[in-house]
C-alpha positions as CSV (number, residue, x, y, z in Angstrom):
1,M,73.3,67.1,81.3
2,R,74.9,69.4,83.9
3,E,72.7,71.4,86.2
4,L,72.3,75.2,85.7
5,V,73.4,78.0,88.0
6,A,72.3,81.5,87.1
7,F,75.1,84.0,87.9
8,Y,75.1,87.8,88.3
9,P,76.9,89.8,87.0
10,Y,77.8,87.5,84.2
11,R,81.3,88.6,83.1
12,K,84.4,86.6,82.2
13,D,86.8,89.3,81.2
14,D,90.3,89.4,82.7
15,I,91.4,88.0,86.0
16,N,89.3,89.3,88.8
17,Y,86.9,88.2,91.6
18,I,83.9,87.5,89.4
19,N,86.1,85.6,86.9
20,S,87.4,83.4,89.7
21,M,84.0,82.6,91.3
22,W,82.5,82.0,87.9
23,H,85.1,79.4,87.0
24,F,84.8,77.7,90.4
25,I,81.1,77.1,89.8
26,A,81.6,76.3,86.1
27,S,83.9,73.4,87.1
28,E,80.8,71.4,88.0
29,Y,77.7,73.3,86.7
30,T,76.6,75.1,83.5
31,V,76.7,78.7,84.4
32,I,74.1,80.9,82.7
33,D,73.6,84.7,82.8
34,Y,71.0,85.6,85.5
35,R,69.6,88.2,83.1
36,D,68.5,85.4,80.8
37,L,65.9,84.5,83.5
38,K,64.5,88.0,83.2
39,K,64.4,87.6,79.4
40,G,62.5,84.4,79.7
41,L,65.2,82.3,78.1
42,Y,65.1,80.0,81.1
43,I,62.6,79.4,83.9
44,P,63.5,79.2,87.6
45,C,62.5,75.6,88.0
46,F,65.4,74.5,85.8
47,V,68.0,76.3,87.8
48,K,69.9,74.6,90.7
49,A,70.9,77.9,92.2
50,V,70.9,81.7,91.6
51,Y,74.2,83.3,92.6
52,L,74.1,87.1,93.1
53,N,76.8,89.8,93.5
54,W,76.3,93.6,93.8
55,I,72.6,93.5,92.7
56,E,71.4,95.7,95.5
57,N,71.1,98.9,93.3
58,D,69.6,97.1,90.3
59,L,67.0,94.8,91.9
60,D,63.5,95.5,90.6
61,E,60.0,94.0,90.9
62,I,60.7,91.6,88.1
63,D,63.8,90.3,89.9
64,K,61.8,89.9,93.1
65,K,59.2,87.9,91.3
66,I,61.9,85.7,89.7
67,L,63.5,85.1,93.1
68,H,60.2,84.3,94.7
69,Q,59.5,81.7,91.9
70,A,63.0,80.2,92.3
71,K,62.5,79.9,96.0
72,I,59.1,78.1,95.5
73,Q,60.7,75.8,93.0
74,R,63.4,74.9,95.6
75,S,66.3,76.6,93.8
76,K,68.9,77.9,96.1
77,I,69.4,81.7,96.2
78,I,72.9,82.6,97.2
79,W,73.6,86.3,97.7
80,V,77.1,87.7,98.5
81,F,77.1,90.5,101.0
82,H,80.0,92.6,99.7
83,N,79.4,96.2,101.1
84,K,77.5,97.8,104.0
85,V,75.5,99.7,101.3
86,P,76.3,100.1,97.6
87,H,79.0,102.7,96.8
88,D,77.6,106.0,95.6
89,S,74.0,104.8,95.3
90,R,71.6,107.4,93.9
91,H,68.6,105.7,95.6
92,M,69.9,104.6,99.0
93,E,66.5,104.0,100.4
94,K,65.7,101.6,97.6
95,A,69.1,99.9,98.0
96,I,68.6,99.4,101.7
97,S,65.1,98.0,101.1
98,N,66.6,95.6,98.5
99,I,69.2,94.5,101.0
100,K,66.5,93.6,103.5
101,F,64.6,91.7,100.8
102,L,67.8,89.7,99.8
103,I,68.4,88.8,103.4
104,K,64.9,87.3,103.7
105,I,64.7,85.6,100.3
106,S,68.3,84.1,100.3
107,T,68.9,80.5,101.1
108,Y,72.5,81.4,102.0
109,I,74.3,84.7,102.5
110,V,78.0,84.6,101.8
111,I,80.3,86.8,103.7
112,H,84.0,87.3,103.0
113,S,84.9,88.6,106.5
114,R,83.5,87.4,109.7
115,T,83.0,91.0,111.0
116,S,80.5,91.5,108.1
117,L,78.0,89.6,110.3
118,N,77.6,92.7,112.5
119,Y,76.3,94.7,109.6
120,L,73.9,92.0,108.5
121,L,72.5,91.9,112.1
122,N,72.0,95.7,111.9
123,Y,69.6,95.1,109.0
124,C,68.0,92.0,110.4
125,P,68.7,91.1,114.1
126,E,66.6,88.0,113.9
127,I,68.4,86.5,110.9
128,K,68.9,82.8,111.0
129,K,72.6,81.9,111.7
130,E,72.5,78.9,109.4
131,K,71.9,81.3,106.5
132,I,75.2,83.0,106.9
133,Q,78.1,81.2,105.3
134,Y,81.7,82.5,105.7
135,I,83.8,81.8,102.6
136,P,87.2,83.4,102.3
137,H,87.9,85.8,99.4
138,P,90.0,83.8,96.9
139,N,93.7,84.9,96.6
140,Y,95.3,86.1,93.3
141,I,98.6,84.1,93.7
142,A,100.0,83.2,90.2
143,D,97.0,84.9,88.5
144,Y,99.0,87.8,87.0
145,Q,102.1,88.1,84.8
146,K,105.1,90.5,84.6
147,Y,105.8,92.4,81.4
148,G,108.3,95.1,82.3
149,D,109.6,97.4,85.0
150,I,107.0,100.0,85.8
151,K,109.5,102.2,87.6
152,I,111.6,102.6,84.5
153,L,108.5,103.2,82.3
154,L,107.3,106.0,84.7
155,G,110.7,107.5,85.4
156,I,110.8,106.5,89.1
157,K,114.2,106.0,90.7
158,Q,114.7,102.4,92.0
159,D,115.5,103.6,95.5
160,D,112.4,105.8,95.9
161,F,109.7,104.6,98.2
162,V,106.6,104.1,96.2
163,F,102.9,104.2,97.3
164,G,100.3,102.9,94.9
165,I,96.5,102.5,94.3
166,Y,95.3,100.3,91.5
167,G,92.0,99.3,90.1
168,R,89.0,101.3,88.8
169,V,89.4,105.0,89.7
170,H,86.2,105.8,91.5
171,P,85.1,108.5,93.9
172,Y,84.3,106.1,96.7
173,K,88.0,105.3,96.9
174,N,88.7,108.9,98.1
175,I,91.7,109.3,95.8
176,E,91.5,113.1,96.0
177,F,92.1,112.8,99.8
178,L,95.1,110.6,99.1
179,I,96.5,113.2,96.7
180,E,96.0,116.0,99.2
181,A,97.7,114.0,101.9
182,F,100.6,113.0,99.7
183,N,101.1,116.6,98.5
184,T,101.7,117.8,102.1
185,F,104.8,115.7,102.7
186,S,106.2,114.2,99.5
187,D,108.6,117.1,98.8
188,S,110.4,116.3,102.0
189,Y,110.7,112.6,101.4
190,H,112.1,110.4,98.5
191,C,108.7,108.9,97.7
192,Q,106.4,108.6,94.7
193,L,102.7,107.8,94.2
194,I,101.3,105.7,91.4
195,I,97.5,106.0,90.6
196,A,96.6,103.5,87.9
197,G,93.4,102.2,86.6
198,E,90.5,103.0,84.3
199,A,88.7,106.2,85.5
200,V,85.0,106.0,86.1
201,S,84.5,109.2,84.0
202,L,86.6,111.7,82.0
203,Q,85.4,114.4,84.3
204,Y,86.7,112.6,87.4
205,A,90.0,111.9,85.7
206,Q,90.4,115.6,84.9
207,E,89.6,116.6,88.4
208,L,92.4,114.3,89.7
209,K,94.8,115.6,87.0
210,D,94.1,119.2,88.2
211,L,95.0,118.2,91.8
212,C,98.3,116.6,90.7
213,R,99.6,119.4,88.5
214,V,101.9,120.9,91.1
215,N,103.4,117.5,92.1
216,Q,105.6,115.6,89.6
217,R,106.0,112.8,92.1
218,I,102.4,111.6,91.4
219,K,102.2,109.3,88.3
220,L,98.7,109.0,86.8
221,C,97.9,106.1,84.5
222,F,94.2,106.2,83.6
223,R,93.9,103.0,81.7
224,H,92.8,99.5,82.5
225,I,95.5,97.2,84.0
226,N,95.1,93.8,82.5
227,A,96.4,90.4,83.8
228,I,99.5,90.7,81.8
229,Q,100.4,94.0,83.4
230,M,99.2,93.8,87.0
231,Q,102.2,91.9,88.5
232,S,104.6,94.6,87.1
233,Y,102.5,97.3,88.7
234,L,102.3,95.5,92.0
235,E,106.1,94.9,92.1
236,A,106.7,98.6,91.6
237,V,105.1,99.6,95.0
238,D,106.3,99.3,98.5
239,V,102.9,99.9,100.1
240,M,99.4,100.0,98.6
241,V,97.1,102.7,99.8
242,L,93.3,102.1,99.9
243,P,91.5,105.1,101.4
244,Y,88.0,103.7,101.2
245,N,84.7,105.3,102.3
246,L,83.9,103.8,105.7
247,E,80.2,104.4,105.3
248,S,79.9,101.8,102.5
249,S,83.0,99.7,102.3
250,M,83.3,96.4,104.1
251,N,85.6,94.1,102.1
252,S,88.4,94.7,99.7
253,G,89.6,92.5,96.8
254,A,92.5,95.0,96.4
255,M,93.7,94.0,99.8
256,I,93.8,90.3,99.0
257,M,95.5,91.1,95.6
258,A,98.2,93.2,97.4
259,F,98.8,90.4,100.0
260,S,99.0,87.8,97.2
261,Y,102.0,89.6,95.8
262,A,103.6,90.3,99.2
263,K,102.6,93.9,99.6
264,T,101.2,95.4,102.8
265,V,98.4,98.1,102.7
266,I,97.2,101.3,104.3
267,V,93.5,101.0,104.8
268,P,90.7,102.3,107.0
269,S,89.3,100.0,109.6
270,I,86.8,98.2,107.3
271,A,85.5,94.8,108.3
272,M,88.1,92.8,106.3
273,A,91.0,94.9,107.7
274,E,89.9,94.0,111.2
275,E,90.9,90.4,110.5
276,Y,94.6,91.3,110.2
277,S,96.8,92.4,113.0
278,D,98.1,95.9,113.4
279,D,101.7,94.8,113.0
280,L,101.0,93.6,109.4
281,I,98.9,96.3,107.9
282,Y,98.4,100.1,108.5
283,K,94.9,100.7,109.8
284,Y,93.4,104.1,110.5
285,S,90.0,105.7,111.3
286,Y,88.3,109.0,110.6
287,S,85.0,110.7,111.0
288,N,85.1,113.4,108.3
289,A,87.1,114.5,105.3
290,T,89.6,116.7,107.3
291,E,90.3,113.8,109.7
292,H,90.7,111.5,106.7
293,V,93.4,113.6,105.0
294,A,95.2,114.1,108.3
295,A,95.1,110.3,109.2
296,L,96.3,109.4,105.7
297,E,99.3,111.8,106.0
298,K,100.2,110.4,109.4
299,V,100.0,106.7,108.5
300,M,101.8,107.2,105.1
301,K,104.7,108.9,106.9
302,T,104.8,106.0,109.4
303,A,104.9,103.5,106.5
304,Y,107.7,105.5,104.8
305,M,109.8,105.8,108.0
306,N,109.5,102.0,108.6
307,G,111.5,101.6,105.4
308,K,111.4,99.2,102.5
309,E,112.7,96.1,104.3
310,N,110.2,96.3,107.2
311,N,107.3,96.6,104.7
312,Q,108.7,93.8,102.6
313,E,108.7,91.6,105.7
314,K,105.0,92.5,106.4
315,G,104.2,91.7,102.8
316,R,105.9,88.2,103.0
317,R,104.0,87.3,106.1
318,L,100.7,88.5,104.5
319,R,101.4,86.4,101.4
320,D,101.9,83.3,103.6
321,I,98.5,84.0,105.3
322,V,96.5,84.3,102.1
323,E,98.3,81.4,100.5
324,R,96.8,79.2,103.2
325,H,93.7,80.9,104.3
326,N,92.5,82.2,101.0
327,D,93.5,79.2,98.9
328,K,91.5,79.0,95.7
329,E,90.9,75.3,95.9
330,L,89.5,75.7,99.5
331,V,87.2,78.5,98.3
332,K,86.1,76.4,95.4
333,R,85.2,73.4,97.6
334,Q,83.3,75.6,100.0
335,L,81.4,77.3,97.3
336,L,80.4,74.1,95.4
337,Y,79.4,72.5,98.7
338,L,77.0,75.4,99.3
339,I,75.4,74.9,96.0
340,K,75.1,71.1,96.4
341,S,74.1,71.0,100.1
């Protein structure tokens, strides 16, 4: 009988980060829903490891008791440190307290960018170095399919320069700043902007629609992009724009997804971005909303003026990097070794 690994959050829908990591572990272990431990369907002593993602907001006293029991029973506790703090947390003090608890209770802390270590040390300067395990974020090469020409479907001319942002449409991504920046220069350039993904709420979707009413060059597609559609959306853009919140953001699966399909990105100087050279991606910094909009406008103009061929070359080089460095088999081996070790 195969050993058990409790996994959080337990989702196997579509091709995404959680789906990939779940399947890596499931290749050698029986993966169960971590929440089944809370329901009493399993007890910690039967679990080889507990693998946790994005639990900082949700961790409660029952969770802490379960993790203490697991630690006593010599189960490994593996926590992935994804963000400096959770995005848009309503109880930030609780989230920070939970992060400090996870740092102490974890057997291993997985980081997907080496610069993330600096933020861990801010929480706990005396953290044991052997706890921290760098594992690259897996790439998305060959994960998606193509089902049509998005430019034709959206009425975009083939020669137009296209910016895009895909994935869940959420306030922490600062999409309203992107729209404001794009509105200031798009009429003078042959460029378009695609914003595609499921909106976090109808209210937020309506707010973005209102901001876009005066600009026909912005294409809004508020629906989930599945694995059959994603490659078509990626091929439609010249540069991906990821205007994250610097206060919380640290890593970006959207960056790795873009690189996997030979696209460069515009992104603030988050931890993961610092691992790529300035001649491959467009990095910028800001300290307030006004600076953010101005910086976005400037760097988007730079990307546009560099032209399609220059950005395609950046994308090809980035794809070569993630094909080697973020190889899925490499990530799988490192992850399984961590559980076995």
